[in-house]
N, C-alpha and C positions, 0 to 999 in steps of 0.2 A: 672303178667299174670293171666288169669282166670283159674279156676279149669279144664276147658275143655282143655286148653293148657297143663296143668300138666298131664292130663290123656293121651293126645296124646304123650307127651314127654316120659312118662313111657312106653307106647306101643312101640314107636320107639326105645328107648334104648334097649328094649328086642329084637328088630328085626335087628338093625344095629350093626355091630361090629366096634369098634374103639380101637386103642391101649389104654389100661388102666393100664397096669403094666409095670415096667421097671426093669432091672437087679439091684441087690443089690448095685453095685458100681455106679449106674447111677447118683446119686447126685454129686459124685466127678467128674464124666465126665461133667455134666452140669456146675459145678462150674468153670471148665477150659475154658468154652465158654465165649466169650465177653458179657459183660453186666450182667452176673449172679453174685449174692452175697449171702453170708451166711445169713440166716434169723433166724436159730435156731440150737443150739447144746445142747445135753444132758450134764448133769454135768460131765460125764466122757469124754467129748470131741467128742462123736459120732455125726456126721452130721445128722440132722433131717430134715432140710428144706433149700432150696435155692430158689431164685426168680429172676425174670427179668420183668420189666415193668408192675408190678402188678399181674403177674402170679406166683403162688407159687407151688413148687413141694415138697411134704412132704411125709416122710415114714409113712405108716399106717400099723397097725396090725403087729408090729415087724419090721423087716428089709427087708422083701421080696417085699413089694408092695410100689410103689411110685405113688402118685396120683397128677395130676396137677389141680389146681383150679385158675380160673381167678378172682382176686379181684381188677381188674383195674377200675371197675365201668363202663366199656364200654360193657361188655358182653362176654360170652364164644363163641368164633368164631365157633367151631365145632357144638355147639348147634344151633347157628343161621343158619349154613349151613344145618344141619339135618332138622330143622323145615321147611326151604324153599323147600328142596327136598320133604318132605312129602306133603306140600301144593300143589306143582305143580302136584305131583302124584295123589293127591285126586281130583283136578280139572279135570284131564284127566280120571282117573278110574271111577269116579262117574258122568262124563259128566255134570259137574255143569255149567249151562247156565249163560251167562252174566259175566263170569269171565275172558275173554280173556285179557283185559287190565291188571288185577292183575297178571295173569299168565305171561305175557310178562315182567312186572316189577319184578316178582320173578325170572325169568330166568336171567334178567340183574343183579339182586342182587347176584344170584348164581355165575355168571361169575366173579364178583368182589371178592366175598368171596373165591371162588376157587383159584383165583390168589394169594390172601393173604395167603391161606393155603400153596400153593406151595412155596411161598417166605419165609415163616416163620416157617414151620414145623421143629421140631427137628429131625425127621426121614425123609429121602428123600421120597417124594411123587410126582408123576407127574400129570400133568393135565389130560392126558388120563386115569390114574388110578382113579382119582376122577370122571371123566365123566363115566367110566365103572361102578363105584359103584352107581351112580345116575340111569343109565339105568337099571341095575339089580334090584334096588329097585322099580323103576316104573313098571318094568315087573311083579314083584311079586304083586304089588298093583293092576294091571289090571287083574291078574290071580287068583291064589288061595286065596288071601287075600281080593279080591274085596268086597265081601259081608260084611265082618267085617269092612273094611275101610269105606264103603259107608253107613252102617246102624247102626253100634254099637260103633264105635271108637270115634266119636266126630270130625273127620276131617272136615266134611262139615260145622259144626258150627264154627270151627276155621277159615276156609276160609271165611265164611260170616263175622266174626268179622274183619278179615284183610281187606276185601273189604269195610267195613264201615270206616276204618281208613283213614284219608286224605293221599293221595298219597305222598305229600311232607314230611309228618311225617315218613312214612315207608322208604322213600329214605334217609332222614336225620338220621334215626336210623342206617342204614347200613354205612353211611359215618362216623358217630361217632364210630361205632363198629370197623371200619378199620383204624381209625385215628392214632393209635399208633402201630408200629410193635411190636409184642410179640408172644410167642408160642401159636398156636391155641390149645385149650383144650375144653373138653365137659362140665366140671363143672364150675360154677353152671349153670345148665340148667333150665331155666324158674324159 
């Protein structure tokens, strides 16, 4: 992705909250779930990483934090969700003309990605909760963050880049993203 996408991702990551850390024993809990396997142990036998369908959960910084990373080659589902939330919000907040078809495509993609998140999340999350998070984000984008979103963040440039991408390619990317059930995580984002 472009540097503009990376800048938008960095901004969004600072604005959206997503579960990032798990309890110390969470790797053991994950390992008891169907499809998870041990990927790494320390020489003393301490469990360091488990995985499922290309998503790796690994202890970082000692034993307190577990970070999930999507190494499936399909993309991090939460990152894709977040990017689309941001782009719809930018189209609306900045009143970007001529983007209604892209906006509708992004909403359809968000619908599919949200269903995937609900079906595959390790922690229960409901569709109304995801929808609430989107609406709250869009409200902030139309309100106190509007000037930054519309003039300094690069959101409009990313929307323009997406609008130039063939529609079939954007839809195929989401189909590929969702083609394998796996835990939705934020990393690697863009």
